[in-house]
C-alpha positions as CSV (number, residue, x, y, z in Angstrom):
1,V,-79.6,97.1,108.4
2,N,-79.1,95.9,112.0
3,S,-80.6,91.6,112.1
4,F,-82.8,92.6,114.9
5,V,-84.3,95.5,113.5
6,G,-84.7,93.9,110.1
7,A,-86.6,90.7,111.9
8,F,-89.0,93.3,113.6
9,H,-89.4,94.8,110.6
10,D,-90.4,91.7,108.7
11,A,-92.8,90.4,111.6
12,V,-94.6,93.8,111.4
13,L,-95.2,93.1,107.7
14,L,-96.2,89.9,108.6
15,Y,-99.2,90.8,110.3
16,A,-99.9,93.8,108.8
17,L,-100.5,91.4,105.2
18,A,-102.2,88.4,107.7
19,L,-104.3,91.9,108.8
20,N,-105.0,93.2,106.1
21,E,-106.3,90.3,104.5
22,T,-108.6,89.2,107.6
23,L,-110.2,92.8,106.9
24,A,-110.7,92.6,103.3
25,E,-112.4,88.9,103.6
26,N,-115.0,91.4,106.6
27,G,-113.1,89.7,109.5
28,S,-112.1,91.3,112.9
29,I,-109.2,93.4,113.8
30,S,-109.5,90.8,117.0
31,D,-109.7,87.5,115.7
32,G,-106.6,86.6,116.2
33,D,-106.5,83.0,115.5
34,T,-107.6,84.2,111.8
35,I,-104.5,86.4,111.9
36,T,-102.6,84.1,113.1
37,K,-103.8,81.1,110.4
38,K,-103.1,83.9,107.2
39,M,-99.3,84.3,108.4
40,W,-98.5,80.3,108.1
41,N,-97.8,78.9,104.7
42,R,-96.4,81.8,102.9
43,T,-93.5,83.6,101.7
44,F,-92.6,87.3,101.0
45,A,-90.3,90.0,100.1
46,G,-89.2,91.4,103.8
47,I,-86.3,93.9,104.7
48,T,-84.0,90.9,105.2
49,G,-84.6,89.5,102.1
50,N,-87.0,86.5,100.9
51,V,-89.3,85.1,104.0
52,S,-90.7,81.9,104.1
53,I,-92.9,81.1,106.7
54,D,-93.9,77.0,107.6
55,A,-97.4,75.2,108.4
56,N,-96.7,75.4,112.1
57,G,-95.7,79.9,111.7
58,D,-91.9,79.0,112.0
59,R,-89.3,80.5,109.9
60,N,-87.9,78.8,107.1
61,A,-84.5,80.9,108.4
62,D,-80.8,80.3,106.1
63,Y,-78.0,79.6,108.8
64,S,-74.4,79.9,108.2
65,L,-71.8,77.3,110.0
66,L,-68.5,79.6,111.3
67,D,-65.3,77.9,112.2
68,L,-62.5,79.4,114.1
69,N,-59.7,79.3,111.4
70,P,-56.3,78.0,113.6
71,E,-53.9,79.8,111.8
72,T,-55.4,83.4,111.1
73,N,-57.5,83.6,114.5
74,K,-60.6,84.5,112.4
75,F,-64.1,83.3,112.1
76,E,-65.1,81.2,109.1
77,V,-68.1,80.4,106.8
78,V,-67.9,76.8,106.4
79,A,-71.0,75.6,105.3
80,N,-74.7,77.0,104.8
81,Y,-77.9,76.0,106.0
82,F,-80.7,76.9,103.5
83,G,-84.1,77.0,105.2
84,N,-86.6,77.2,102.4
85,K,-84.6,74.4,100.0
86,R,-84.2,72.0,103.7
87,K,-80.5,71.7,102.4
88,Y,-77.1,72.0,103.9
89,E,-74.0,73.0,102.0
90,P,-70.1,72.6,103.0
91,V,-68.3,75.6,101.0
92,P,-65.7,74.3,98.8
93,N,-62.1,73.8,100.1
94,K,-63.4,74.9,103.6
95,T,-63.0,72.3,106.6
96,I,-64.2,71.9,110.1
97,H,-61.6,72.1,112.8
98,W,-63.0,70.0,115.5
99,A,-61.8,70.3,119.0
100,G,-59.0,67.7,120.3
101,G,-57.4,67.9,116.9
102,R,-60.1,65.2,115.5
103,L,-61.0,64.7,112.0
104,G,-64.7,64.8,112.5
105,P,-66.6,65.5,115.0
106,P,-67.1,63.3,118.5
107,P,-69.0,60.3,119.0
108,D,-72.2,60.3,120.0
109,T,-72.6,58.7,123.6
């Protein structure tokens, strides 16, 4: 499934879950504040996998860090960030190739 289509599906599903809960509590379909609050602090199974929304209404997404391997000229995953766990995990035996042949990130100036 295309990532944009999957994310859209999950967003509609999240809204539907919150709307159904609001209506089940005799709430109004036009009460956007209540519906929105029911979308926060929840986890559900979506088409893109496990979807977790934090207290601010932001999705706790997973990310992969890609690095261009100069030997193969192909991008490789060198680390992953898991939003639900708030955990960064480097991939074993993979290194980041920094610009200028540096061994680490450039100094923060």
